[in-house]
N, C-alpha and C positions, 0 to 999 in steps of 0.2 A: 380446084368442087367446083362443072361447071352451072352455068345458069342460063334457061333459054326464053325466050320474046316468046310469050303467045299474040297480049295484047302489050298497047303501049304502055300501058300500067306499071306491065310485070319485071316485080326487084329484077335488072343483072349484074348489078357485082356486088360484090364479093360487103365493102364499107359502105352499099347501100343495102345490105342486110344483118349486118349488123347495125346501122345506125336504129334497124328494126326492133333489131330485138332490143338493145337501148330502151327503146321505148316502151314494147310492153313491161317492160322492167320499172322502169318508172311510172306505167301509169294504173301496170295491172291486171289490162289487161291485152290483145289480141284483135287485131286489122287487118282486112283484105278490102281496102278500099278503092275497089275495081281492078286489081290485082290481077284477076283471074280469068275474072270472068263482062264482058263491059256489063255496064248497070247494078248492079250486083254487088252488095256491100255486107264484109261478115265480121261480127263483134264475137271475140270464145276466152270466157275466163276457167278460171280453175277454182276446183267447191275444193273447201279446206273442209276441217273436221279438230276437235276444241284439240285441240295435238297438233296440231300446222302440217295437218299427213295431205295431202294429194287421196280425195277422193272420184274427184270425175267435175267432168269440164259439161260447161256449157255451151252449146253455140247460134246467136238466131240472124239466121239471114234473112234481110231487108232488099227491094229496091229501091236505087240510091235518093229515088225521088219521094219516096214515104221516110226517108230517113236522112237527114240533113245536116254537116258535122260546122267546127266553123273554118275548113278550111274552103267552104258553101258559097258561104256565109252567112253561116246561120248561128243565132243570136241565144 
């Protein structure tokens, strides 16, 4: 697998990618924290039915200035 760096925060190694997947499993949601485009942060979750089948996905894209995370020093 080849990783291309588009901007400074782009994931560029297999180990970093696998670590991010582990974080998604642990948290239950995925995020793109300026990995694709500077100034943008995206969160995504799966939507399940009562039998735990995935029905859909929901994604939210916002400016980093409108959505702080713990890494940003948010409370």
